[in-house]
C-alpha positions as CSV (number, residue, x, y, z in Angstrom):
1,M,52.0,167.8,92.3
2,L,53.8,165.2,90.2
3,I,57.1,165.1,92.1
4,K,55.3,164.6,95.4
5,N,53.2,161.7,94.0
6,I,56.4,160.1,92.5
7,R,58.2,160.4,95.9
8,K,55.2,158.8,97.6
9,Y,55.1,155.9,95.1
10,K,58.9,155.5,95.5
11,R,58.5,155.2,99.3
12,K,55.7,152.7,98.9
13,L,57.9,150.5,96.6
14,Q,60.7,150.7,99.1
15,K,58.4,149.4,101.9
16,E,57.3,146.6,99.7
17,K,60.9,145.7,98.7
18,N,60.1,146.2,95.0
19,Y,62.4,149.3,94.7
20,V,65.1,149.2,92.0
21,E,67.5,152.2,92.3
22,E,68.4,152.3,88.6
23,E,64.8,152.9,87.6
24,W,64.6,156.0,89.7
25,N,67.7,157.9,88.7
26,F,65.7,160.2,86.4
27,L,64.3,162.2,89.2
28,P,66.0,165.6,89.7
29,L,66.8,166.8,93.2
30,T,64.0,169.2,94.0
31,F,63.2,171.4,97.0
32,F,60.0,173.3,97.7
33,L,60.5,176.7,99.2
34,P,60.0,177.9,101.9
35,S,59.1,174.6,103.6
36,E,62.4,172.9,102.5
37,Y,64.6,176.0,102.6
38,I,67.1,174.7,105.2
39,M,67.7,171.5,103.2
40,F,68.0,173.5,100.0
41,A,70.5,175.9,101.6
42,E,72.7,173.1,102.9
43,D,72.7,171.4,99.5
44,F,73.3,174.7,97.7
45,K,76.3,175.4,99.9
46,K,77.7,171.9,99.2
47,K,77.2,171.8,95.4
48,G,76.9,175.4,94.3
49,G,76.4,175.9,90.6
50,L,73.3,177.0,88.8
51,W,69.8,176.3,90.1
52,I,66.5,176.9,88.4
53,M,63.7,178.4,90.4
54,K,60.1,177.7,89.2
55,P,56.9,179.0,90.7
56,T,54.6,176.1,91.5
57,S,51.4,178.0,90.6
58,R,52.2,179.5,87.1
59,C,52.5,178.1,83.7
60,Q,54.1,178.7,80.3
61,G,57.5,179.5,81.8
62,Q,56.3,182.6,83.7
63,G,58.4,183.4,86.7
64,I,61.2,180.9,86.1
65,F,64.7,182.2,86.8
66,I,68.2,181.0,87.4
67,V,70.2,181.6,90.6
68,D,73.9,181.1,91.4
69,K,74.0,182.8,94.8
70,L,72.1,181.9,97.9
71,S,71.3,185.5,98.5
72,Q,69.1,185.5,95.4
73,V,66.8,182.9,97.0
74,A,66.5,184.8,100.3
75,P,63.2,186.4,99.5
76,Y,61.7,182.9,99.3
77,R,63.0,181.8,102.7
78,F,59.9,182.9,104.6
79,K,56.2,181.9,104.3
80,P,54.9,183.4,101.0
81,Q,51.5,183.9,99.7
82,P,50.0,180.7,98.4
83,T,50.7,181.8,94.8
84,Q,54.4,182.4,95.5
85,T,55.6,178.9,96.4
86,Q,58.8,178.0,94.5
87,S,60.5,174.8,93.6
88,S,64.3,174.7,93.0
89,T,66.3,172.2,91.0
90,P,70.0,172.2,90.1
91,L,70.7,172.6,86.4
92,A,72.5,169.5,85.1
93,S,75.4,170.2,82.8
94,K,74.8,166.8,81.2
95,P,71.2,165.9,81.8
96,P,70.4,162.1,81.9
97,V,68.9,160.8,78.7
98,P,66.8,157.6,79.0
99,R,68.2,154.6,77.1
100,S,71.2,156.7,76.0
101,R,69.3,158.5,73.3
102,K,67.1,161.5,72.8
103,D,63.7,160.9,71.2
């Protein structure tokens, strides 16, 4: 998956001391459930707000939904079938736009 490869590349650059924080602020905070549920729950409790849940195995927007309560995510806390893995990302009220413009 793209985000895992980007994280791996980011760690590699950090080890090589070629990492520049400003170049990596475009990555949204993302958790993969159920494996990262505890970290997700802690962050959800701190920040609250709206989060988008996306299945990792579907396409064309199928299965995407918005949550604003931790109880809505409870069904994804335990080990699902391989086709039911979810990723969660907070919705940004002002998403970052590269170079201060939208192409």
